[in-house]
N, C-alpha and C positions, 0 to 999 in steps of 0.2 A: 503494500499500500504506500509506503514511504517513497519508493521508487517512482510509482505512478504520480504522486504529488510533485516530486522534483521534475519529473519529465514534463508535466503540465506547466509548471512555473517556468522552466526553461523555454518551452515552446511559446509561452505568453511573452516572455522577455524578448525572444527573437522577433516575434511578430510585431511588437510595439516599438522596436528600435528602428531609428531612421538611418538612412544611408547617408553618410557624410562625405565620402570621397569616392570617386570612380577609380577603378584600377586601369591604368594605361600600360599597354605593352608598347614600349617606345622603340622605333627603329632609328638609331642615331645617324647623323648625316654620313653618307657614304659617298666619297671618301671623307674622313674627318679633317684631313689637313689639305688645304686648297692653295695651290701656287698658280696665280693668275696666268693665263686665262683657265678657268675651271668651273665645273658645276658639281653640286652634291644634291642627293635626294634624301629626304627624311620623312618621318611620319609616325603615327600611333594608331593602334586599335584600343578603343576605350570601352570598357564594360562596367556593369554595375549601376546602371541608370535607372530612372532619370536622376541626375545630380550634376554637380559642377566638377571641373578638372583643371588642373594647372600643370603643364608639361614644360620641361626645359630641354633645349637642344644645344650642344656645345660643339663649336668647330674652331679651326685654327687657320689663319692666313700665314703662309710662309713665302719666303723669297722676296717679295715686294708688296707694297700696299696695293689695294685693289678697289675698283669701283664696283659696289655691290648692289644687286636687286634681288628680290625674292618673292615668292608666291606661295600661299597655303590654300588648299581646297578640300572640301569634304568629299567623301566617296560614297557612291550609292551602295548601301548595305541592306539586304533583305527588302529591296524595292523602295527604300526611303533614305532621305538625308537626315540623320539623327543628331547632328552636331550643329550647335549655333555658337559661333566664336563671340566672345565679349571683348577681348583685346588680344593683339599679337604685337610684341615689341622686340626690336633688334637692339641688343645691348642696353635695355631699359630706357632708351632715349628715343629711337626712331620708330614711330608708330606705323603699322600697316593700315591700309584703308580698305573698306568693303567695296568690291567691285561688282559683285553679283550675289543674289540671294535665292532662296527656295522658290520654286521647286527645282531650278537649276542648281548645280553644285554651288554652295556658298564659297565665294572666293575672296580672299584678302590679298593685297599685293603691296609692296613697297614701291609707291608710285615714283618717288624721287630717289634715284640711286644715290647711295652714300659711299664715300671714300673711307674704307676701313684700313687701319694700319696693321702691321705684322703683329701677330699674337692671338690670344684667345678671345672668342666672341660667343654670344649666347642669343638664341631666339627663344622667347617665352610665349607660350601659346596658352590662353586661358579661354574657357568656354563652358557651355552647358550641354549635357548629354540628354536629349529629349526622349529617347527610347531606352530599351534595355542595353544596347551597344551601338557603337558607331565607329567610323574611321575617317582619317584624314591623311593627306600627304602634302609635301612641300618641296620646293626647289630653291636652292641658293645658286646664284651666278656671280662670279667675280671675274672681272676683266681688268686688263692693265689700264691704268688712268690714261686719258687723252691729254696730250700737252695743252697748256693754257695758251690764251691769245698772246701773252707777253713772251712766252717761249718761242712761239712761231715768228713774232715780230723780230726778236733778237736774232733768230736763225736767218730770216730774210735780209735783215741788215748786214749780217756777217757775209752772206753771199754777195751782196751788192758791193761791200767794201772790197772783197777779193777781185770782183770783176773790174772795179775801177783801178785797183792797183795793177792788174794785168794790162788794162788798156793804157795806162799812163807810162808804162815802162818804156824807157827810151830805146828807140831803134838805133842799131849801130850806123854811124856815118860812114858812107862809103868814100874812098879816096877818089878825088876828082883831078884830072889832068887839065891844066889850063893852057 
């Protein structure tokens, strides 16, 4: 009888407990070290909903700084999009912007590419799981930085100066017989 009472008490406790966090199976950025130009894929399968989740993705930029853009999209799972993002941040500073919503895959993108230095960086994805499970994936692109206008101007001035120096070079005087 005591076991039966404990069993009912345990079942009642489990039934009344609220789900506080989703369980995310994270696929880290692959490759995790990016040398410009390079791209990496990342994502997560989220279960245990409906509830909220916070996932972190770490990657490293090596070799040289790079201009970075990224995109994160929900994936169709069991015929529906079960994830609603609340915020996506790169290095806690650069916010992603929602570019499409349900019923299409919800997509967030880093609309203004960011110059990231060499070292470790993080993408933080937060959202709500609407159904029992959901999935999303993302892409990070890192390109070599494009030279600034001042750099191009200095290069063109240098070529112009070299051309002028070559043109102004004195021609040898030929001997003349008078």
